[in-house]
N, CA and C atoms as a LAMMPS dump frame, in Angstrom:
ITEM: TIMESTEP
0
ITEM: NUMBER OF ATOMS
264
ITEM: BOX BOUNDS ff ff ff
-5.0000000000000000e+02 5.0000000000000000e+02
-5.0000000000000000e+02 5.0000000000000000e+02
-5.0000000000000000e+02 5.0000000000000000e+02
ITEM: ATOMS id mol type element x y z
1 1 1 N 22.366 -8.082 13.29
2 1 2 C 21.845 -7.362 12.148
3 1 3 C 20.46 -7.881 11.778
4 2 1 N 20.235 -9.185 11.969
5 2 2 C 18.933 -9.765 11.665
6 2 3 C 17.872 -9.229 12.612
7 3 1 N 18.272 -8.924 13.849
8 3 2 C 17.334 -8.361 14.808
9 3 3 C 16.849 -6.983 14.395
10 4 1 N 17.73 -6.21 13.745
11 4 2 C 17.342 -4.887 13.258
12 4 3 C 16.249 -4.997 12.205
13 5 1 N 16.36 -5.972 11.302
14 5 2 C 15.343 -6.141 10.269
15 5 3 C 14.01 -6.532 10.873
16 6 1 N 14.024 -7.382 11.892
17 6 2 C 12.771 -7.78 12.537
18 6 3 C 12.132 -6.597 13.241
19 7 1 N 12.934 -5.788 13.93
20 7 2 C 12.388 -4.624 14.612
21 7 3 C 11.857 -3.607 13.615
22 8 1 N 12.574 -3.408 12.525
23 8 2 C 12.131 -2.456 11.515
24 8 3 C 10.828 -2.931 10.885
25 9 1 N 10.699 -4.223 10.65
26 9 2 C 9.493 -4.768 10.024
27 9 3 C 8.306 -4.693 10.97
28 10 1 N 8.553 -4.86 12.257
29 10 2 C 7.472 -4.79 13.238
30 10 3 C 7.154 -3.35 13.607
31 11 1 N 7.853 -2.394 13.032
32 11 2 C 7.68 -0.999 13.38
33 11 3 C 6.522 -0.308 12.687
34 12 1 N 5.625 -1.066 12.071
35 12 2 C 4.462 -0.445 11.44
36 12 3 C 3.59 0.198 12.506
37 13 1 N 3.209 1.442 12.26
38 13 2 C 2.333 2.139 13.201
39 13 3 C 0.938 2.234 12.609
40 14 1 N -0.006 2.568 13.45
41 14 2 C -1.391 2.711 13
42 14 3 C -1.508 3.825 11.959
43 15 1 N -0.806 4.922 12.195
44 15 2 C -0.836 6.046 11.252
45 15 3 C -0.201 5.65 9.922
46 16 1 N 0.914 4.936 9.988
47 16 2 C 1.588 4.495 8.77
48 16 3 C 0.713 3.572 7.937
49 17 1 N 0.038 2.642 8.599
50 17 2 C -0.852 1.731 7.879
51 17 3 C -2.037 2.478 7.278
52 18 1 N -2.554 3.455 8.009
53 18 2 C -3.665 4.247 7.494
54 18 3 C -3.232 5.05 6.265
55 19 1 N -2.04 5.611 6.312
56 19 2 C -1.532 6.354 5.151
57 19 3 C -1.319 5.435 3.957
58 20 1 N -0.838 4.221 4.207
59 20 2 C -0.679 3.266 3.111
60 20 3 C -2.024 2.941 2.469
61 21 1 N -3.052 2.796 3.278
62 21 2 C -4.385 2.51 2.747
63 21 3 C -4.869 3.676 1.887
64 22 1 N -4.639 4.898 2.348
65 22 2 C -5.05 6.066 1.562
66 22 3 C -4.289 6.136 0.236
67 23 1 N -3.007 5.829 0.259
68 23 2 C -2.217 5.824 -0.973
69 23 3 C -2.727 4.734 -1.915
70 24 1 N -3.044 3.569 -1.369
71 24 2 C -3.551 2.47 -2.193
72 24 3 C -4.874 2.843 -2.846
73 25 1 N -5.749 3.503 -2.1
74 25 2 C -7.029 3.93 -2.661
75 25 3 C -6.795 4.941 -3.785
76 26 1 N -5.828 5.838 -3.606
77 26 2 C -5.517 6.814 -4.654
78 26 3 C -4.965 6.132 -5.906
79 27 1 N -4.102 5.138 -5.732
80 27 2 C -3.553 4.408 -6.875
81 27 3 C -4.678 3.677 -7.619
82 28 1 N -5.609 3.086 -6.87
83 28 2 C -6.758 2.435 -7.506
84 28 3 C -7.639 3.453 -8.234
85 29 1 N -7.768 4.647 -7.677
86 29 2 C -8.519 5.713 -8.332
87 29 3 C -7.849 6.125 -9.647
88 30 1 N -6.519 6.188 -9.639
89 30 2 C -5.792 6.493 -10.869
90 30 3 C -6.028 5.407 -11.922
91 31 1 N -6.047 4.152 -11.496
92 31 2 C -6.321 3.052 -12.425
93 31 3 C -7.726 3.186 -12.996
94 32 1 N -8.675 3.579 -12.165
95 32 2 C -10.046 3.788 -12.622
96 32 3 C -10.101 4.884 -13.682
97 33 1 N -9.347 5.962 -13.462
98 33 2 C -9.292 7.046 -14.446
99 33 3 C -8.693 6.586 -15.766
100 34 1 N -7.681 5.734 -15.692
101 34 2 C -7.097 5.185 -16.918
102 34 3 C -8.084 4.276 -17.64
103 35 1 N -8.844 3.526 -16.884
104 35 2 C -9.841 2.634 -17.49
105 35 3 C -10.904 3.449 -18.23
106 36 1 N -11.324 4.559 -17.635
107 36 2 C -12.333 5.397 -18.276
108 36 3 C -11.847 5.956 -19.608
109 37 1 N -10.574 6.336 -19.677
110 37 2 C -10.043 6.915 -20.905
111 37 3 C -9.468 5.883 -21.861
112 38 1 N -9.569 4.62 -21.53
113 38 2 C -8.957 3.56 -22.32
114 38 3 C -9.58 3.443 -23.708
115 39 1 N -10.864 3.687 -23.845
116 39 2 C -11.537 3.548 -25.124
117 39 3 C -11.125 4.579 -26.152
118 40 1 N -10.583 5.698 -25.709
119 40 2 C -10.202 6.776 -26.619
120 40 3 C -8.805 6.594 -27.21
121 41 1 N -8.06 5.596 -26.744
122 41 2 C -6.683 5.425 -27.204
123 41 3 C -6.6 4.419 -28.348
124 42 1 N -5.513 4.504 -29.109
125 42 2 C -5.321 3.578 -30.225
126 42 3 C -3.863 3.134 -30.275
127 43 1 N -3.624 2.036 -30.936
128 43 2 C -2.275 1.567 -31.238
129 43 3 C -1.434 1.227 -30.031
130 44 1 N -0.166 1.677 -30.069
131 44 2 C 0.794 1.376 -29.01
132 44 3 C 0.415 2.01 -27.684
133 45 1 N -0.248 3.162 -27.738
134 45 2 C -0.692 3.807 -26.505
135 45 3 C -1.648 2.897 -25.742
136 46 1 N -2.466 2.187 -26.454
137 46 2 C -3.442 1.283 -25.837
138 46 3 C -2.734 0.177 -25.048
139 47 1 N -1.656 -0.35 -25.603
140 47 2 C -0.899 -1.405 -24.929
141 47 3 C -0.238 -0.862 -23.66
142 48 1 N 0.377 0.31 -23.761
143 48 2 C 1.043 0.905 -22.601
144 48 3 C 0.047 1.236 -21.488
145 49 1 N -1.102 1.756 -21.873
146 49 2 C -2.11 2.095 -20.871
147 49 3 C -2.662 0.822 -20.222
148 50 1 N -2.825 -0.237 -20.996
149 50 2 C -3.286 -1.513 -20.436
150 50 3 C -2.279 -2.051 -19.424
151 51 1 N -0.996 -1.933 -19.738
152 51 2 C 0.048 -2.37 -18.803
153 51 3 C 0.018 -1.521 -17.533
154 52 1 N -0.127 -0.207 -17.699
155 52 2 C -0.187 0.691 -16.54
156 52 3 C -1.4 0.377 -15.668
157 53 1 N -2.531 0.112 -16.294
158 53 2 C -3.736 -0.237 -15.536
159 53 3 C -3.483 -1.504 -14.72
160 54 1 N -2.882 -2.504 -15.354
161 54 2 C -2.595 -3.755 -14.646
162 54 3 C -1.667 -3.544 -13.463
163 55 1 N -0.607 -2.76 -13.666
164 55 2 C 0.341 -2.487 -12.575
165 55 3 C -0.341 -1.734 -11.447
166 56 1 N -1.118 -0.714 -11.784
167 56 2 C -1.81 0.074 -10.762
168 56 3 C -2.803 -0.778 -9.984
169 57 1 N -3.544 -1.644 -10.677
170 57 2 C -4.527 -2.481 -9.991
171 57 3 C -3.854 -3.48 -9.058
172 58 1 N -2.792 -4.107 -9.531
173 58 2 C -2.098 -5.103 -8.703
174 58 3 C -1.423 -4.434 -7.506
175 59 1 N -0.682 -3.359 -7.763
176 59 2 C 0.037 -2.686 -6.675
177 59 3 C -0.932 -2.07 -5.664
178 60 1 N -1.92 -1.343 -6.145
179 60 2 C -2.888 -0.718 -5.239
180 60 3 C -3.669 -1.747 -4.448
181 61 1 N -4.089 -2.807 -5.119
182 61 2 C -4.834 -3.862 -4.427
183 61 3 C -4.002 -4.568 -3.381
184 62 1 N -2.747 -4.865 -3.701
185 62 2 C -1.869 -5.553 -2.751
186 62 3 C -1.59 -4.686 -1.526
187 63 1 N -1.277 -3.414 -1.757
188 63 2 C -1.005 -2.507 -0.639
189 63 3 C -2.251 -2.369 0.231
190 64 1 N -3.398 -2.227 -0.405
191 64 2 C -4.653 -2.071 0.338
192 64 3 C -4.952 -3.305 1.176
193 65 1 N -4.862 -4.473 0.583
194 65 2 C -5.202 -5.703 1.295
195 65 3 C -4.228 -5.967 2.445
196 66 1 N -2.932 -5.862 2.177
197 66 2 C -1.945 -6.151 3.221
198 66 3 C -2.022 -5.154 4.375
199 67 1 N -2.176 -3.881 4.061
200 67 2 C -2.249 -2.867 5.119
201 67 3 C -3.539 -2.982 5.912
202 68 1 N -4.653 -3.225 5.23
203 68 2 C -5.927 -3.372 5.935
204 68 3 C -5.904 -4.612 6.829
205 69 1 N -5.288 -5.681 6.347
206 69 2 C -5.187 -6.905 7.137
207 69 3 C -4.397 -6.657 8.42
208 70 1 N -3.264 -5.946 8.31
209 70 2 C -2.466 -5.623 9.491
210 70 3 C -3.229 -4.705 10.441
211 71 1 N -3.963 -3.761 9.882
212 71 2 C -4.708 -2.814 10.709
213 71 3 C -5.842 -3.519 11.446
214 72 1 N -6.551 -4.404 10.762
215 72 2 C -7.663 -5.13 11.378
216 72 3 C -7.162 -6.083 12.46
217 73 1 N -6.043 -6.765 12.186
218 73 2 C -5.484 -7.72 13.151
219 73 3 C -4.677 -7.03 14.244
220 74 1 N -4.578 -5.72 14.175
221 74 2 C -3.82 -4.908 15.133
222 74 3 C -2.361 -5.342 15.208
223 75 1 N -1.77 -5.575 14.037
224 75 2 C -0.36 -5.942 13.952
225 75 3 C 0.483 -4.687 13.736
226 76 1 N 0.364 -3.758 14.645
227 76 2 C 1.132 -2.523 14.566
228 76 3 C 1.618 -2.159 15.954
229 77 1 N 2.581 -1.268 16.003
230 77 2 C 3.181 -0.853 17.259
231 77 3 C 2.538 0.453 17.7
232 78 1 N 2.037 0.463 18.928
233 78 2 C 1.51 1.699 19.495
234 78 3 C 2.654 2.512 20.068
235 79 1 N 2.408 3.771 20.321
236 79 2 C 3.442 4.643 20.884
237 79 3 C 3.862 4.149 22.263
238 80 1 N 2.935 3.63 23.05
239 80 2 C 3.25 3.133 24.389
240 80 3 C 4.167 1.919 24.319
241 81 1 N 3.908 1.02 23.399
242 81 2 C 4.723 -0.179 23.254
243 81 3 C 6.138 0.16 22.809
244 82 1 N 6.274 1.153 21.95
245 82 2 C 7.59 1.58 21.47
246 82 3 C 8.421 2.111 22.63
247 83 1 N 7.791 2.906 23.481
248 83 2 C 8.494 3.46 24.633
249 83 3 C 8.914 2.346 25.57
250 84 1 N 8.069 1.351 25.751
251 84 2 C 8.399 0.229 26.622
252 84 3 C 9.58 -0.562 26.109
253 85 1 N 9.674 -0.751 24.802
254 85 2 C 10.788 -1.478 24.208
255 85 3 C 12.098 -0.712 24.364
256 86 1 N 12.027 0.608 24.254
257 86 2 C 13.227 1.414 24.352
258 86 3 C 13.8 1.368 25.763
259 87 1 N 12.967 1.276 26.79
260 87 2 C 13.436 1.245 28.178
261 87 3 C 14.154 -0.06 28.468
262 88 1 N 13.753 -1.159 27.834
263 88 2 C 14.363 -2.462 28.124
264 88 3 C 15.576 -2.613 27.362
């Protein structure tokens, strides 16, 4: 069962990592939009929006950094490698 988790974790593809990067950029863009409208809010809404901004920045930044790092280091499975593993 532990082998399944290792294979699943190593199953990142180039397309999957690229999509994660695009999602991370979108989440960061949403945080930017919240930051722009932050000055117009008051009271409890201000606290909730500040929390949302923090979550979006941390999550988007983490996804972006980790996925870009894997993509740059080529820590992903190509289609050819997947086929080779299945034959063995």
